[in-house]
C-alpha positions in Angstrom: -15.9 -2.5 21.6 -17.8 -2.1 18.3 -16.5 -0.3 15.3 -13.5 2.0 15.8 -14.8 5.3 14.4 -11.4 6.9 14.3 -10.0 4.2 12.1 -13.1 4.4 9.9 -13.1 8.2 9.5 -9.5 9.0 9.3 -8.6 6.3 6.8 -11.4 6.6 4.4 -13.5 9.7 4.8 -12.4 13.2 4.1 -14.9 15.2 6.1 -12.8 18.4 6.0 -12.7 18.7 2.2 -15.2 21.0 0.5 -16.8 20.0 -2.8 -15.4 23.1 -4.4 -11.9 21.8 -3.8 -12.4 18.5 -5.7 -13.6 20.5 -8.7 -10.1 21.8 -9.4 -9.7 18.8 -11.7 -11.3 19.8 -15.1 -11.5 16.2 -16.3 -15.0 14.6 -16.6 -15.9 13.0 -13.3 -16.0 9.2 -13.1 -19.3 7.4 -13.2 -19.0 5.4 -10.0 -21.9 3.2 -10.9 -20.1 2.0 -14.0 -16.9 1.6 -12.0 -18.8 -0.5 -9.4 -20.3 -2.8 -12.1 -16.8 -3.3 -13.6 -15.3 -4.1 -10.2 -18.0 -6.6 -9.3 -17.8 -8.4 -12.7 -14.0 -8.6 -12.6 -14.0 -9.9 -9.0 -16.7 -12.4 -9.6 -14.9 -13.7 -12.6 -11.7 -14.1 -10.5 -13.7 -15.9 -7.8 -15.0 -18.4 -10.4 -11.4 -19.3 -11.3 -10.2 -20.0 -7.8 -9.3 -23.6 -7.3 -10.8 -25.7 -4.5 -7.3 -26.9 -3.4 -4.6 -24.7 -1.9 -2.9 -22.4 -2.7 -5.9 -20.4 -3.8 -5.1 -16.7 -3.3 -4.9 -14.7 -6.6 -1.6 -12.8 -6.8 -0.8 -11.9 -10.4 -1.7 -12.6 -14.0 0.7 -15.1 -15.5 2.8 -14.7 -18.7 -0.2 -15.9 -20.8 -1.9 -12.6 -19.9 -5.1 -14.4 -18.9 -4.8 -16.7 -16.0 -4.0 -16.1 -12.3 -1.1 -17.4 -10.3 -2.3 -18.5 -6.9 -0.2 -18.2 -3.7 -0.5 -19.4 -0.1 -1.4 -17.4 3.0 2.3 -16.9 3.8 2.9 -14.9 0.6 3.6 -11.3 1.3 0.7 -10.2 -1.0 -1.9 -12.6 0.6 -3.8 -9.8 2.4 -4.5 -7.7 -0.6 -7.0 -10.1 -2.1 -9.2 -10.2 1.0 -8.8 -6.5 1.2 -10.0 -6.0 -2.3 -13.1 -8.0 -1.4 -13.8 -5.9 1.7 -13.4 -2.7 -0.3 -15.7 -4.0 -3.0 -18.3 -5.0 -0.5 -18.0 -1.5 1.0 -18.4 0.1 -2.4 -21.4 -2.1 -3.5 -23.0 -3.6 -0.5 -23.1 -7.0 -2.1 -23.3 -9.6 0.6 -21.7 -12.3 -1.6 -18.5 -10.2 -1.7 -18.6 -9.9 2.1 -18.8 -13.7 2.5 -15.8 -14.2 0.1 -13.9 -11.5 2.0 -14.4 -13.2 5.2 -13.4 -16.6 3.8 -10.1 -15.3 2.6 -9.5 -13.2 5.7 -9.9 -16.3 7.9 -7.2 -18.1 6.0 -4.6 -15.6 7.2 -5.2 -16.0 11.0 -2.1 -18.3 11.5 0.2 -15.4 10.5 -0.7 -13.6 13.7 0.5 -16.5 15.9 3.3 -18.2 14.0 6.9 -17.0 14.2 7.0 -13.9 12.0 8.9 -14.4 8.8 9.0 -10.8 7.6 7.6 -7.3 8.0 4.8 -7.9 5.6 2.5 -9.1 8.3 1.1 -5.5 8.3 0.1 -5.8 4.6 -1.3 -9.3 5.3 -3.3 -8.8 8.4 -4.2 -5.1 8.5 -5.5 -5.1 4.9 -7.7 -8.0 5.7 -8.6 -8.3 9.4 -8.4 -4.5 9.7 -11.2 -3.9 7.2 -13.1 -6.9 8.5 -13.2 -5.3 12.0 -13.8 -1.8 10.7 -16.8 -3.0 8.7 -18.4 -5.5 11.1 -17.3 -4.6 14.6 -16.7 -8.3 15.4 -14.1 -8.3 18.2 -12.7 -11.7 17.1 -11.1 -9.8 14.2 -9.6 -7.3 16.6 -7.9 -10.0 18.7 -6.0 -11.2 15.6 -4.9 -7.7 14.6 -3.4 -7.0 18.1 -1.7 -10.4 18.1 -0.2 -9.6 14.6 1.1 -6.3 15.9 2.9 -8.0 18.7 4.4 -10.4 16.2 5.6 -7.6 14.0 7.2 -5.9 17.0 9.5 -8.9 17.6 11.4 -7.7 14.5 12.3 -4.4 16.1 15.9 -3.7 16.9 16.3 -0.9 19.4 20.0 -0.5 18.6 19.0 0.4 15.1 15.7 2.0 15.6 13.8 0.1 12.9 12.0 -3.1 12.2 13.9 -5.8 10.4 12.3 -6.4 7.0 13.8 -9.7 5.9 15.0 -11.9 8.8 16.8 -14.2 6.5 19.6 -14.3 3.9 18.8 -12.1 0.8 21.4 -11.4 -1.9 23.4 -8.2 -1.2 21.8 -7.7 2.3 24.9 -8.4 4.4 23.1 -11.0 6.5 22.9 -11.3 9.5 23.1 -7.5 9.7 19.8 -5.5 9.9 18.0 -4.6 6.7 15.1 -2.2 6.4 13.2 -1.5 3.2 11.0 1.5 2.4 7.9 -0.7 2.0 8.1 -1.2 5.8 6.6 2.3 6.3 3.2 0.9 5.4 3.3 -1.8 8.0 3.7 0.8 10.8 -0.1 1.4 10.6 -0.7 -2.0 12.2 1.4 -0.9 15.2 -0.2 2.5 15.5 -3.7 1.0 15.4 -3.0 -1.7 17.9 -1.4 0.7 20.4 -4.7 2.8 20.3 -7.0 -0.2 20.5 -5.9 -2.2 23.4 -2.3 -3.1 22.5 0.8 -2.1 24.3 1.9 1.5 24.3 5.3 0.4 23.2 3.9 -0.4 19.7 3.3 3.3 19.2 6.9 4.2 20.3 8.3 1.5 17.9 6.4 2.9 15.0 7.5 6.5 15.6 11.1 5.6 16.1 11.1 3.5 12.9 9.6 6.5 11.0 12.2 8.9 12.4 15.1 6.6 11.7 13.9 5.9 8.2 13.4 9.6 7.6 17.0 10.2 8.6 18.7 7.4 6.7 16.5 6.3 3.8 16.5 9.4 1.6 18.8 11.4 -0.5 19.2 15.2 -0.3 16.5 15.6 -2.9 14.1 13.5 -0.8 14.1 10.5 -3.2 14.3 7.2 -1.4 16.6 4.3 -1.4 14.9 0.9 -1.5 17.0 -0.7 1.3 19.2 0.5 4.1 21.6 -2.0 5.7 22.4 -1.3 9.4 25.0 -2.8 11.6 22.9 -5.0 13.9 25.0 -4.2 16.9 26.0 -0.6 16.6 23.0 0.7 14.5 25.3 2.5 12.1 24.4 2.6 8.4 26.5 0.1 6.4 25.1 0.9 2.9 22.1 2.2 1.0 21.0 0.2 -2.0 18.2 -0.9 -4.2 16.8 -4.4 -4.6 14.0 -3.7 -7.1 15.0 -0.5 -8.8 17.4 -0.2 -11.7 20.4 1.2 -9.7 21.3 2.2 -6.2 21.0 5.9 -7.1 17.8 5.6 -9.1 14.2 6.6 -8.2 12.2 3.4 -8.0 8.6 4.5 -8.5 6.9 2.1 -6.1 9.5 2.7 -3.4 8.7 6.4 -3.5 5.0 5.7 -3.4 5.4 3.7 -0.2 7.2 6.7 1.3 4.4 9.1 0.3 1.7 6.9 1.7 3.7 5.9 4.7 4.5 9.4 5.9 1.0 10.7 5.3 -0.3 7.9 7.5 2.4 8.6 10.2 1.3 12.2 10.3 -2.3 11.2 10.7 -1.4 8.9 13.6 1.0 11.3 15.4 0.0 14.8 14.2 3.7 15.7 14.4 4.4 18.6 11.9 7.8 17.2 10.9 6.0 14.2 9.4 3.6 16.4 7.4 6.5 18.5 6.1 8.4 15.4 5.1 5.3 13.8 3.4 5.0 16.8 1.2 8.7 16.8 0.3 8.7 13.1 -0.8 5.4 13.7 -2.7 6.6 16.8 -4.5 9.7 15.3 -5.9 7.6 12.4 -7.2 5.0 14.6 -8.8 7.6 16.8 -10.5 9.0 13.8 -12.4 5.8 12.2 -13.6 4.9 11.8 -17.4 1.9 13.6 -18.8 -0.6 10.9 -18.0 0.6 10.8 -14.3 1.4 7.0 -14.4 5.1 6.6 -13.6 7.6 4.4 -15.4 8.6 1.6 -13.1 11.9 3.5 -12.4 12.2 7.2 -13.1 15.8 6.7 -14.2 15.4 3.8 -16.6 17.4 4.9 -19.7 14.8 3.1 -21.9 12.2 5.7 -21.1 9.7 6.2 -22.9 9.9 2.6 -23.9 10.3 1.3 -20.3 7.4 -0.5 -18.5 5.0 1.5 -16.4 4.0 0.7 -12.8 0.3 1.5 -12.4 0.5 0.1 -8.8 2.7 3.1 -7.8 0.0 5.5 -9.3 -2.7 3.7 -7.3 -0.8 4.0 -4.1 0.0 7.6 -4.6 -3.6 8.5 -5.7 -4.9 7.0 -2.5 -2.3 8.8 -0.4 -3.0 12.2 -2.0 -6.7 12.1 -1.2 -5.7 11.9 2.4 -2.7 14.2 2.4 -4.8 16.9 0.8 -6.8 17.1 4.0 -3.7 18.2 6.0 -2.1 20.8 3.8 -2.8 24.5 3.0 -5.6 25.2 0.5 -3.3 26.1 -2.4 -1.5 22.8 -2.1 -4.7 20.9 -1.4 -5.9 21.9 -4.8 -2.7 20.6 -6.5 -2.8 17.3 -4.7 -6.5 16.8 -5.4 -6.0 17.6 -9.1 -3.2 15.1 -9.3 -5.1 12.4 -7.4 -8.1 12.8 -9.7 -5.9 12.8 -12.8 -4.2 9.6 -11.7 -7.5 7.9 -10.9 -9.0 9.0 -14.2 -5.9 7.7 -16.1 -6.1 4.3 -14.3 -9.9 4.1 -15.0 -9.7 5.1 -18.6 -6.5 3.6 -20.0 -5.2 1.1 -17.5 -8.1 -1.2 -16.9 -7.6 -4.9 -17.7 -11.0 -5.0 -19.3 -11.9 -8.3 -21.1 -8.2 -9.3 -21.3 -8.3 -10.9 -17.9 -10.2 -10.6 -14.6 -7.8 -8.3 -12.8 -8.8 -4.7 -12.4 -5.8 -2.8 -13.8 -2.8 -3.6 -16.0 0.7 -2.3 -16.7 2.0 -3.1 -13.3 5.7 -4.0 -12.8 6.7 -6.0 -9.8 10.4 -6.9 -9.9 12.0 -6.0 -13.2 15.6 -6.7 -12.1 14.4 -10.1 -10.9 12.6 -10.8 -14.2 9.2 -11.3 -12.5 5.8 -9.7 -12.8 6.7 -7.3 -15.6 3.9 -5.3 -17.3 1.2 -7.4 -15.9 -1.6 -7.2 -13.2 -0.9 -7.8 -9.5 -3.3 -7.9 -6.6 -1.8 -5.0 -4.6 -2.3 -2.6 -7.6 -6.0 -3.6 -7.6 -6.2 -3.1 -3.9 -4.9 0.4 -3.9 -7.0 1.2 -7.0 -10.1 0.2 -5.1 -9.0 2.2 -2.1 -8.5 5.3 -4.2 -11.9 4.8 -5.8 -13.5 4.5 -2.4 -11.8 7.7 -1.2 -12.9 9.5 -4.4 -16.5 8.4 -3.8 -16.5 9.5 -0.2 -14.8 12.8 -1.0 -17.1 13.8 -3.8 -20.2 12.8 -1.8 
């Protein structure tokens, strides 16, 4: 079938945005050549550290602040490393990065065919094989994507109307009842894409129903999100709304809200249903209203230790990427606001949140799971992935 142009254009190119709109941010524009050089140097340094034996996928910088922790293909973050390499290849055209991207993409193939262990197969396969197919047109990649979508669909519970996130016992999740986390919104893109590229039509219906059910049950009246909703697996009724990685059940966990912003922007793109565009703006606006001056959120907006609480640069990268797309769909006045915020976030990440010579990650000050005591104020591969995605969108928009 060749490269899917809809996937290419809609996800990464903003052909409807005028150059005058991007100029609403009065900060000095980034030098993309310098950014590209930094990216290549950092990625090549990481590649040089990768062990010959497994596991060999870089996930996060260890407590020493210098060395990588490596994980297997089954880790939920495994697709972000391959995705980074595909994005870096797209930004720079360096064939060596393409070869490395393909090497780490191919490692993930078993995920599409093994019994699915959680919802993150979307992160894993679509962020690796999705870009591989988009950039090469090789149909062997496409086959894996569709198989992965079918696997993800096996976690769907029609009585509830959402995909099960963790099909196993997790503390405070009332197993074996049905849990759904806000992160799952991102994985719907795999279903949408597969349904439009040779997969079953039912994949589209599952994605829409999941988005609608989540919109109904996963948010407070002010449009801030819970991290987890537990449903009765048989009746579909909500049992409780809680957090797993935020500071409290009623708090606004920054990365959770970023998944909602990105997720509902993507759902509107795929459905063109106005209710999703309206909701995307509502979950975005409450997030933007609570940001500190540099636009990089604290890991949880309600941490009483603010301003001494850790930041989460990954949430900023996710939201910056989402805003470049969301700005395409809204009225001109709001478009200017969203573009200014996206540019500000990206400028902050590029100027004050780079890892630099400290280690070979791209950005720092990322918080993974503070209540669990892991990956606090460090560098993590998904933050680097969305930082690259935001940079690529910035480059395409300004050019």
